[in-house]
C-alpha positions in Angstrom: -28.4 -20.2 0.3 -27.5 -16.6 -0.7 -24.7 -14.7 0.7 -26.8 -12.4 2.9 -28.5 -15.4 4.5 -25.0 -17.0 5.1 -23.7 -13.8 6.6 -26.7 -13.6 9.0 -26.0 -17.1 10.1 -22.3 -16.1 10.7 -23.4 -13.1 12.7 -25.6 -15.3 14.8 -22.6 -17.5 15.8 -23.9 -20.5 13.9 -20.9 -23.0 14.1 -22.0 -25.0 10.9 -21.9 -21.7 8.9 -18.5 -20.9 10.3 -17.3 -24.4 9.5 -18.5 -24.0 6.0 -16.8 -20.6 5.6 -13.5 -22.2 6.7 -13.8 -25.2 4.4 -14.8 -22.9 1.4 -12.1 -20.3 1.9 -9.2 -22.1 3.7 -7.1 -22.9 0.6 -7.6 -19.4 -0.7 -6.6 -17.7 2.6 -3.6 -20.0 3.1 -2.3 -19.5 -0.5 -2.7 -15.8 -0.4 -1.0 -15.6 3.0 1.7 -18.0 1.9 2.4 -15.9 -1.1 3.1 -13.0 1.2 4.9 -14.4 4.2 6.7 -17.2 2.3 6.9 -19.6 5.2 4.6 -22.6 5.5 4.3 -22.7 9.4 3.8 -18.9 9.6 1.2 -19.1 6.8 -0.8 -21.7 8.8 -0.6 -19.5 11.9 -1.6 -16.3 10.1 -4.5 -18.2 8.3 -5.8 -19.3 11.6 -5.6 -15.7 12.8 -7.6 -14.6 9.6 -10.5 -16.9 10.5 -10.4 -15.8 14.2 -10.6 -12.2 13.0 -13.4 -13.0 10.6 -15.3 -14.8 13.4 -14.9 -12.0 15.8 -15.7 -9.1 13.4 -18.3 -10.6 11.1 -20.9 -8.4 12.8 -19.0 -5.4 11.6 -19.0 -6.5 7.9 -21.2 -4.0 6.2 -21.7 -5.8 3.0 -20.4 -3.1 0.8 -18.4 -5.7 -1.0 -18.7 -9.4 -1.5 -17.8 -11.6 1.3 -14.9 -13.0 -0.6 -13.5 -9.6 -1.2 -13.7 -8.9 2.6 -12.0 -12.2 3.3 -9.1 -11.4 0.9 -8.8 -8.0 2.7 -8.5 -9.6 6.1 -6.1 -12.2 4.8 -3.8 -9.5 3.1 -3.8 -7.4 6.2 -2.9 -10.2 8.5 -0.2 -11.4 6.2 1.3 -7.9 5.7 1.2 -7.3 9.5 3.1 -10.5 10.0 5.7 -9.5 7.4 6.1 -6.1 9.1 6.6 -7.7 12.4 9.1 -10.1 10.9 11.1 -7.3 9.3 11.1 -5.3 12.6 12.4 -8.3 14.5 15.2 -8.7 11.8 16.2 -5.0 12.1 16.3 -5.2 15.9 18.4 -8.4 15.6 20.7 -6.8 13.1 21.1 -3.7 15.3 21.9 -5.8 18.4 24.6 -7.7 16.3 26.0 -4.5 15.0 26.4 -3.0 18.6 27.7 -6.2 19.9 24.9 -7.5 22.0 23.4 -10.0 19.6 24.3 -13.3 18.2 27.1 -12.7 15.7 26.9 -16.3 14.7 23.5 -15.7 13.3 23.1 -16.9 9.8 21.8 -14.7 7.1 18.4 -15.9 6.1 18.2 -17.3 2.6 14.9 -17.8 1.0 14.3 -21.5 0.3 10.6 -21.0 0.0 8.6 -23.6 -1.9 5.0 -22.7 -2.8 2.9 -26.0 -2.9 1.1 -24.8 -6.0 4.3 -24.8 -8.1 5.2 -27.8 -10.3 8.3 -29.7 -9.3 10.3 -28.7 -12.4 9.5 -25.0 -11.8 10.5 -24.9 -8.1 13.9 -23.1 -8.8 12.3 -20.4 -10.9 9.4 -20.0 -8.5 11.9 -19.6 -5.6 13.7 -16.9 -7.5 10.4 -15.2 -8.4 9.1 -15.2 -4.7 12.6 -13.9 -3.6 12.2 -11.1 -6.1 8.7 -10.3 -5.0 10.0 -9.5 -1.6 12.0 -6.7 -3.1 9.2 -4.8 -4.9 6.9 -2.4 -3.3 4.1 -3.8 -1.1 1.2 -2.6 -3.2 2.8 -4.0 -6.4 3.4 -7.4 -4.6 -0.2 -7.5 -3.6 -1.6 -6.8 -6.9 0.8 -9.3 -8.6 0.0 -12.0 -5.9 -3.8 -11.6 -6.3 -3.7 -11.6 -10.1 -0.8 -14.0 -10.9 -0.9 -16.3 -7.9 -4.6 -16.3 -7.0 -5.9 -15.9 -10.5 -8.2 -13.0 -9.8 -9.1 -10.6 -12.4 -8.4 -6.8 -12.5 -11.8 -5.9 -11.3 -11.7 -8.3 -8.3 -8.2 -7.1 -7.4 -9.3 -3.5 -7.6 -12.2 -4.2 -5.2 -10.0 -6.1 -2.7 -7.3 -3.3 -2.9 -9.9 -0.6 -2.8 -8.4 0.9 -6.0 -9.6 1.7 -9.5 -8.9 -0.9 -12.2 -6.6 1.7 -14.0 -4.6 1.8 -10.7 -4.3 -2.0 -10.5 -3.2 -2.0 -14.2 -0.5 0.5 -13.4 0.6 -1.5 -10.4 0.9 -4.7 -12.4 2.9 -2.9 -15.1 5.3 -1.5 -12.5 5.4 -4.9 -10.8 6.4 -6.7 -13.9 9.0 -4.1 -14.8 10.6 -4.3 -11.3 10.4 -8.1 -11.3 12.1 -8.2 -14.7 14.9 -5.9 -13.2 15.3 -8.2 -10.3 15.3 -11.4 -12.3 17.5 -10.2 -15.1 20.7 -11.5 -13.5 19.2 -14.9 -12.8 18.2 -15.4 -16.5 21.4 -13.9 -18.0 23.5 -16.4 -15.8 21.7 -19.6 -17.0 
């Protein structure tokens, strides 16, 4: 079945087509979201939201890009929205603590994130990388995640991010430079 016929079935509310969509894309969506939110439970929740969003808005999919590109865009948007909400809650909690109405016993949140796709002997290095990724600009983090974690090429990443290939190349160059700066102390202390 070609992509247009598959999209038509999705638009008609065909449950078998939607089941096939989830089975085909669930790992990609989960891994993409997990690379952004860096929390397994939150990644599961956001991944479910992604498929709900796709189900509810498939009729609005214009077909200007491949279905996979659109799914990546929805996953990235949902993951970034979740990150923004988390950061806003953290800022409010810090403000409450600062003015004396919050929990002063609150622990600072350390990242102990473990991505399931990382080999056991590389877990410490991966944790440091994911921690450093949180400190680089969002668009650099997205490009780096899509290319390095998801294995997409520059052309696919450009389509997903709605940028030119040159712009993605520039983002990757800056992301690598920023990550090197972030990780320099980790590697000089070993």
